[in-house]
N, C-alpha and C positions, 0 to 999 in steps of 0.2 A: 363663478357663475353668477349672472347679474340678476336672473329670475328665470321663471318656467313659463312657457307659451305653448298653448295648443292651437295648431292650424287646422281649420276645416275647410276643405276645397276639394270639390268632385272631379276637377281637372288634374290629372296626375302630373303633367309638365309643370303647371303653375304651382301646384302644391309643393314640388321640389324646388322651384325658385324661391318660394317663401320660406322653406325650410332652411336652405343654404344662406339666405338673407339673415335669417333669425340667429342661426348658430355663428355665423361670421362676425355678428354684433356681440357675442359672447353670452347669449341665452341658451337655456336647454329647450329643445322642440320636441314635441309630440305631435303626430298627425292623425287626422281621420278623414275618410271619404264622405261621410254623411253626418247630419246632425245627431242621428240616433248613435252612431258610434261614438260621437264626442261627448254625449251625455253619459255613456257606459264608461268612458275613460276618465271622467272628471274626477273621481276621488283617487284613483290610482295616480294619474298624471299631476294632481293638485296644481293646476295652472293658476298664475296670478293675472294672466291676460289671455283671452281666446280670440283669435283672428279668424273671421268666418266670411265665406261667401253667402249671397243671398239666395239665389235659385238654385236648389238642389233636389234630388229625388227625396221623397218623403217630406220630413219637416223642412221648412225653409230656414234661411240664416235668421229672420226676424223671429220665428218660433223658437229657435235655438237661443237667441238674445234674451227672449222674455222668460225662458226656462232658467237660464243660467242667473239673470237677474233677481229671479224668485227664489231659487234654491241656493245659489252661492253669490249673495249679495256683496261680497267683497271682491269678486273677481271682475275685472274690467273686460269690455267686448269691444274689438274694432271691427268694423263691417267694411269690407271691400267688395265692390260689386261691379259689373259692367253695365248696370241698368240704373242711370242717374236720373230717374224721374223724381219729382218732388215728393209723391206719396212715399216712395221707398226711403228718402232722406229724412223726412218728417217722422215716419213710423219708426225709423232707427233710433233718432235722437230722443224721441218722446219715450220709447222702450228703455232708455238708458244707456244707449251706446256711447263709448268714450269718444269715438270720432267715426267719421264716414268718408271713405276714399272711393273714387271711381277710377275702373281699369281704363286703359293701361295705367300703371303706376310704376315708377322707377324704384328699384330696391332702396336708394338713398332717402327716397320720400317715406317708404315704409319704415325704415330704420329710425328715421327722425321722429315719426309719430310714436313709435314704439318707447324710443328714449324719453319723449315728453311724458308719455304715459306712466312709466315707471317713476319719473321724478314727481309727478303729481301724486302717485300712489305714497311714495315717502312722506310728502308733505300732509296728505291726509290721515296717515298713520300717526304722525307726530301730534298733529291737532285732534286726533280721535274723531274725525268727521266721517260719518256713514254715507256712502253713496245713496241718494234718494232713489226710491222706485216710483214708477209712474203708472198711470192708468191705461186701460186698453187703448190702442190707437183710434183716432178719428180721422177719416181721410176727407181731403177737400182739394179736388182738382182745379185750381183757379191760376196757378202760376205756371209759366213755360219758360224753360230755358235750361241749359246744361253746362254754361260757363262756370269757371270757378267761383266768381263773385256770387252767382246764384245759387249754387250748391251751397255756399256759406250761409246764405239768407235762409235756405230751406233747414239748415241745421238749428239756426237761432230760433226759427219759428217752433221747431220741436222743443227746444230747451225753455223758450218763454211760455210754453203751453203749461209748465209745471208750476208757474208762480203768478203773482198778480201784481208785479213790480210795474211802474210806469214805463213807457217806451217812447223814444222820439225817432220818427222816421223821416230821413232826409233824403232829397232828390228832386231833379228837376221836374218841372210840369210834365204830366202825362206818362211817368215812369212806373206807375201802378202802386203808388204809396197806400192808397185805400185797399186795394186788393190784398196787399200784405197784412195790413191791420185786420182785415176780415179773416185771413188764414190763421193769424194768431189767436183770435177769439173763437173760431169754430173748431180749433184743435185743442182747446182748452177744457177743463172741466165744467166751465160755465157756458158751453156751447148752446144749451137750451134757453139761457137767458138773452134778453135783448142786445143787439148790437146796434148802437145809434150814432149815425154819422153826422155831425154838424159842420159845414163850410163857414169858417170864422168870418170870411169876407162877403158873404152873400146877405149879411144883415147889418144895418147900423148897430153901432155899439150898445145902444140903450135896448134895442129889441133883441139883440144877441144875449144880453144879460138876462132878460126876461124869458127868452127861449131855453136857456140852460137852467137857470136857477127858479124859474116860475115867478109868480107876483101874487100878491094879495088884493083883495077887492079894494077899489078906491086908489091903488098905487099910482095911476095916471088915467087920463082921459080915455075912457072906452073900457078900463078894467072893472066891469060890472060883476065879476065873480073871481073867486081864488083859481089859480091855475098852476097845476104841477109843472115844473120844469123837466128838462131831459135827464139831469142827474137823478132825480127822484124817480122817473119812469123807467130808468135803465136798471133798477134794483141791483143785482150783483153782477150785471153783465158788463158791457163795454162801452164807453163814450169815445168816440174818435173824433178828435178836434183837428180838422184839416185847415191849412194855412195859419197855423198858431202864430206865426211870425208877422203877420199883418194886423194883430189886435193892438188896442191902445194900451198904455201903461195902467190906465184906471182899471180895465178889465182884468189886466194880468195880476194885479194885486189881489183882486177877489179870487181869481182862479187858483192863486198861491195858497190861500186859505183852504180851499177845497183839497188841494194835493197835500198839504201838511196835516191839517186837523181832520179831514174827511167830512167837514160840515160847511154850510153855507147859508146865507140869508136870502129869502126870495125877495124880490124888488118891493119896496114899501112894508116889509116885515121886519118884526123886532124880535123873533125868536128864531134861533138857528135850526136848521134841518140838517139830517146826516145822510150820507151816501156810501154805498159800498161798491159803487161802479169803479172798474179799472179805467184808467186814462191812458189813451194812445194818442200822441199828438204828431203832426206831420208838418213840414214846411219845405218850400223850395228856396227859402232865402237864407244867406249866410248868417246864422243866429249870432256868431261872435262878433260879426261887424255891427249888427243891430245893438248887441250890449255895450260896445265900445262907444256908439253913438248915443247911448242913453235912451233907445227905442225899445229895448227889451230888457225886462228885469233880470238880472243875473242870478238871483236867488231861484227864480222861477225855471230859468234854463237848467241849473244843476238839478233841481227836483224832477224834471221832465226827462232829462237824459240819463237816467239810471241805467238804461240800456239803450244804445243808439244803433240804428240800422241805416246804413247809406245805401240807396238804390243806384246802380249805375245807369247812365243814360245809354240808349241803343247805340251810339256811335262807339261805345266803349266795350260792348258785347256783341259785335256784328255776327259772330258764330251762332248766336240765338235767333237771328232774324229769320232764317228759313223755317225754323221749328214755329215761330211766331205766325209767319205767313200762313203755313198750313193750319194752325189752330183757328187764327181769326177769319181765314177764308172759309173753314168749314161753319164757323159760328154764324158769318154772314149769309152764307146760302141758307142754312136752317132757318133763320129768322126772315129771309126774303123769299123762301121757297124756290130758290134758284139751283141750277146745276152748273156751277163754275168751278172747276177743279183742277184745271192745267195752268201751271206757271212756267211759261218757256225760259230757257236758260238766260236769254238776254234781258229779259224782264226781272228775273230773279237777281241777276248781277246788278242791274240798275237800283233795284230795291236796296240790296246790301251795301251799295256804294253810298247812297244818299244818307246824310247825316240824321234826318228826322229830328228837328229842333223840338217837335211837339212829343216826340218819343212813342211809346206804344199806342198811346190815344191817336196820335196822327195817322200812324200806320194803319190802325183799325179803321179810321175814317176813309182812308185812301183805298183799302181793299173793299169797303162797303160800297164806295163810289164806283170801283172797278166791276163789281159784281152787278150793279145796278146798269152800268154802261155796256157791259160784254154783250158781244153779238154771236157769242157761240161758248163752248166749254172752256176756252182758253182766254187768259187775261192779256190785254194788249197794253204796251206801254202808254199808249193815249188815254186808255181807260183810267189809268192812275193818276194822270196829270203830272206825273214826275218831271217831264220837261218843263213845264210852266213853273213848278215850284222851285226847280233847281235854277232856273233863270232868274227867279225873283230872289232866290237865296243868294246868288251871286252878287246881288247889288246890297247885301247886307253889310252895315258898317263892319270895320275890323274889330270893333268892341265885342269881346266874346262873353261879357258879363250875362248873367240870367236875365236881367231887365232887357238889354239889347235884343236877345233872343225871343223873349216874350213879345216885345214891341214889334219885330219883324214878322213873327208867326202870327199875331193878330191881324197886321196889315194884309199879310197873304191870304188869311181866311176872307177878310172882308173883300177883297179883290174877287176871289172865288165866288163869293155870294152876291156879287153885284152890289155890295153895299147894304145889303138886307140885314139889318142889326139882329133881328130876331132869329133869323136863320144862321147867322154867325155865331150867336149865343149858343144856338142848339149844338152847332159843329164843335165849338169849343167845350162843350158841356159846363157852361157856367150859366149864373142868372143874367137876365137882361140888364138889372141894375148894376151887377158887377162889372159886365162889358162897358156900361157907360162910365163907370168911374175910371176904367183902364183906359178908354179911349181919351178921357180928359187928361189922365195922367200922362200918357204918352203924346198927347197934342195929335191925335189921329181924327179929331172932329173939325 
């Protein structure tokens, strides 16, 4: 016998499938229909792993998970549920679940996770590491998606909520990197502390340094008093550094000191100040390439990527698009006091088929546009402007690099806004100064 497993599932047929899977893999299986029955069996069955559903009569699987982790800290819990929303995944991982699987699952997948769990238990026992307990869950409904990649991100959010380690979030423009950073912060024990987001490309390097580190009186023209920087104002909260890949090597050297030593010098200051803030950085650029080209410090890269999250673009998780459409459409209607709730099948098919180079941000802009232009409760294809965008996308160069996609998207937005740069910057959700730099960079002026 490899080990003992307690199966908690209110569906008799599913419970039997899990029991056969467990025993076929060489484990002893005990079963319970409810969480209450499972708790009563814990001492007698002495399981090393509890496999539980989430939604059951009486106590939920999350309630059971918390009780098990509290009263039997050496017992692992595997959560298997048909409800793959973000809140459930985050709650399960924060409460100390070993893993989180979404039904339907193949027996081979369940067996694989069980085998991995028992291997990890053996390692923990040899190293005498205890499983960490976590605090009460804090829910935040900001992310939408049920694809395997998104489920893994939800699980990472729950795990990262238990630590203060630096995080590097990678993904194309508009994929929701800041949303993930906020989810990590607001699911942590420091949720009541400030979350401060800084776009590293929105300010020139000298002003960026002053913004983050502060300055002393007389440091430069116009500095008529001391000013605290974002790192100091964040307290023990979170500093989110967006587009870190676009910063200068000089700034990177100063940021490295903050990451390594937790201290910094205000501009013009000669005395260091300390910070307790957690750093979460994000970039759409291939950092490894920048390192090879000498445009990004390798030591800073390794310091920031203690934990790395890669956010997939929409074209790689098309199954999530209908869910996002529903979520973003409701959001747009609420903000615009509109009642546009119907997406015909042909329109949804066109939305799913489109590649969305601007990702979730572009999708949200398109749906907002559609709500504004709609003549009734249903969205029309022409309201979205998909035909125009698809046509312009067809003329996009064969170069699939991020820079080529970004250039094509900016050009597309400029055409849609009739060349109005202020409006284009608002649609792109960037500053006017950054848009001017991008227009110059891509020779669109």
